[in-house]
N, C-alpha and C positions, 0 to 999 in steps of 0.2 A: 654553659652559662658562666659569665664572668663573676669574679669574687664580689664586685660591687653590686651586681644584680642579685647575687645570693644574699647579701646583707639587706637589700631592699625587700626581698621575698621573706626573709626571716622576720623583718619588721611587720610585714603584712600578716604573716601567720600569727605573730604575737598579738596583733590587734584583734584578729578573729577569736582568739582565746579569751580576750577581755570582755566578758559578757556585761560587765557593769560600766563599760567605757562611756557610753552615752545611750539614752533611751531611744535616740533616733538612728542608732547604728544599724545598717543593713548588712547581713551576711552575704557571703559569696554565692552567687547563683551558678548552678552547673548547667552548661549547655553543651550539646554535641557539636553545634555549628558555630564556627568563629564569627560569622556574620551576625548571627543572633546575639552572641556574646557582646560584640562591639556595639551594636545598636542599643542593647539594654543599658550598658554602662554609659554610653553617650547621653541617653535620655535621662538616666539618673543624675549625671553631672549637671544637666540643665536645671534640675530641681534644687540643686544646692544653692544656698543663699549667696555664696561667693561667686557663682556664675550668673547671677541675675542680670548683671550689666553686660554679660557676654553671651546672652542666651542664643544669639544667632551665630555664635562663633564655634559651637561644638561640632556641628556637621551641617551639611546642606544636601539637597537632592543630588547635585552634581558630584560632590565628594563621595557620597554613599554609592552612587552608580559606579564610580571608578574603583571603589573598594571591592564591590561585588565582582569586578572583572580582574582583580589582582590575583596572582598565583596563591594557592592555598597556603603555602608556607609563609607568605607575607601576611595573609589574613590572620593566621594563628599568632604570629609575632605581634601584630598590631593589637589584636584582641587582648593578648596578655598584658601589653603595655597599658592599654586603656583600663583594664581591671585594676592594675596596681595604682594607676593615677587616681581612679575614683576613690579607692580606699584611703589614699593619702589625703585627698582633698576633703573627704568626709570627716576625717579625724581633725584636720586643721580647722574645721569649723568650730571645734570645741576649744581651740587655742587662739583666741582673738589677737594676742600679741604677735604670734608668728605670722598672722595674716596682715597685720598693720605694718610690721617692720621687716624689711628684707634681711637685716642682720639677725634679728630674732629667728627668722625662718631658717637661716643657715645654722644657727646654734641648735635649733630643734632637730634638724636633719642629722647634724653631727652626733648629737646625743642618741637619737633613736636608731640611726643606722649603724652606730658604733664605728664611726669614721673620724679622721682627723684632717684638718687643714694646716698649712704652714702658719706659724705665728704672724698675726697682723692681717691675714687675708680678710677675715670677717669684718674687721674694723675699717678696711679699705673700701668696702662696698657701700655705695650710696643708695638711697631709698628707691630711686627710679631706674636703677641699673637692671639690665637683663642679665640673669645668672644662669649658666648652663653647666651641668655636671656630666662628664663623660667617663666611661669605663676604660679599661686597658685595651680594649679592642676598638677604641675611638667611636663607640656607639653612645649616643646621647641617652642618659638615664633620667635626667630631670631638667626642666626649665621652669622658671617662675612665670607668673601671669603677665608680667610686663611685656613679654614677647607677643602673646595673643592680643594684648591691648594695642600694640604698635602696628602689627602687620594686618593685611587684608584677608589672609587665608584662615580657614577654620581649622580646628584642632585635628579632625580626621584627615584632612588633606595634607597637613604638615607631617602626619605620621606615615602616610602611604607613599608620598612622593619624595624622591631624593632631592637634596638641597640644590644641586645644579638645575633641576627642573623648576624650582620655585624662585630662585634668586640669581641675579647676574652681578658679578664683581670682577675687578681686574685679576687676571691670572697671576700676576706678580704678587698682589696682596694675598691672594689665596695661598700661594706657595710660602710666603713669609709666615702666615698664621699656622700652617701645617708644621713648619719647622719649630715654631714656638710651642705648639702643643706637644710635639715629640720631646722637646727639651723639658717641659713640665713633667711629662710622664716618666722620663728616663733619668734626668740628670739634676734637676733643680734642687738646690739645698736650702732655699729661702724664698720668701715672698717675691714674686716676679712681676715687674711692671712691663707691659708690652712695649716693644720698640717699633711696632707698626703704627704709623700715624693715622690720622683721620682719613677715611676713604668713603667712596660712594658704593651703595648697594641698591639695586633696583629689583622690584618684583617683576618676574618674567611673565607670569600667566594670570594676573589678576586684572579685573576691569579698571581698578584705580591706578595700577602701575606706579605705586608709591616708590619714591626714591628717598633713601635715608643717608644721612651722614653718620657713619659708624665710627666709634672710638673704642677700640678694645683697651681695657684698662689694666686690671690686675689679674693674676692667676696664681694657682697653687696646685701642687701635687695633692691627690687624695690618698691618704694612708689608712690602712687597717689599724686596729688597736695594737697589733703586733709590730707595726712600723713598715709593713709591706706596701709598696707602691701599687695601688689598684685602680687609679684613674687620675683625672685632673678636673679642675673647675676654673672658670673664668668669668669675669664681669665685663660688661660693655654698655655703652650708651647708644641710643638710636634717636637721632634728630630728624624729624620729617621735613623734607625740603619741598619747595614748589616744583613738582616733578617735571612738567613740560616747559618751564620758563627758564631753564638753564641749559640750553642745548649744548653748549661747550662742555659743561661738566658731564652731562650724560653721555656724550660722545666718548669721553675718556673711558667709560665702562667697556666700550666695544673695541677700542683701538688695540691692535695687537701689541703685546709687550715683549 
């Protein structure tokens, strides 16, 4: 387990010890079966007030069937991730400011997870930005709700399928973003602004086949309290385009680079 995930888990265990946190707090359910675990926490997420506008986006019959066919190690990994996510969302319901403000959410995570960002990163993030936090193994640990609001996929599908199965983007752009992520994790000494310009990203396997104009904005190393590099975080905007009315642009996604 990465150091960043260990901090996430320490936070969750701390929540579980706080009996007076909220009268609505639900403790961890123990299941033998990862499928049963995942379904339970997905259903609990649907009941949270913050998910009321996304009630159809937690899982679907199709994504649940795919999950049941996934390898057991994938099922266990996803079930653990959904358990963490439920506890975080449940507690955030008691912190309205963190839900209203993306900057306040990042401040909350920084305080509770005992992590640090480079100076100026939080202030650089705008309200509608998609924010994603990755650990040192380049595994995504957190994304905010803006992502689910923007794309057509439900939460379970996003967790069980690899990014290239879900989205299509220029290989050149993908390569540039990987280089920037490696720089953030290994070398960056200050707040970083992406040099990758606006680009198109298309949903591969949704009925809507949405096409977005993506602008990766700012990024930061994620540090432990002791100053160790344990991950990175980035912000980006996603503007929905008229997907099938710009054939020239969409062709660009498929053209070999």
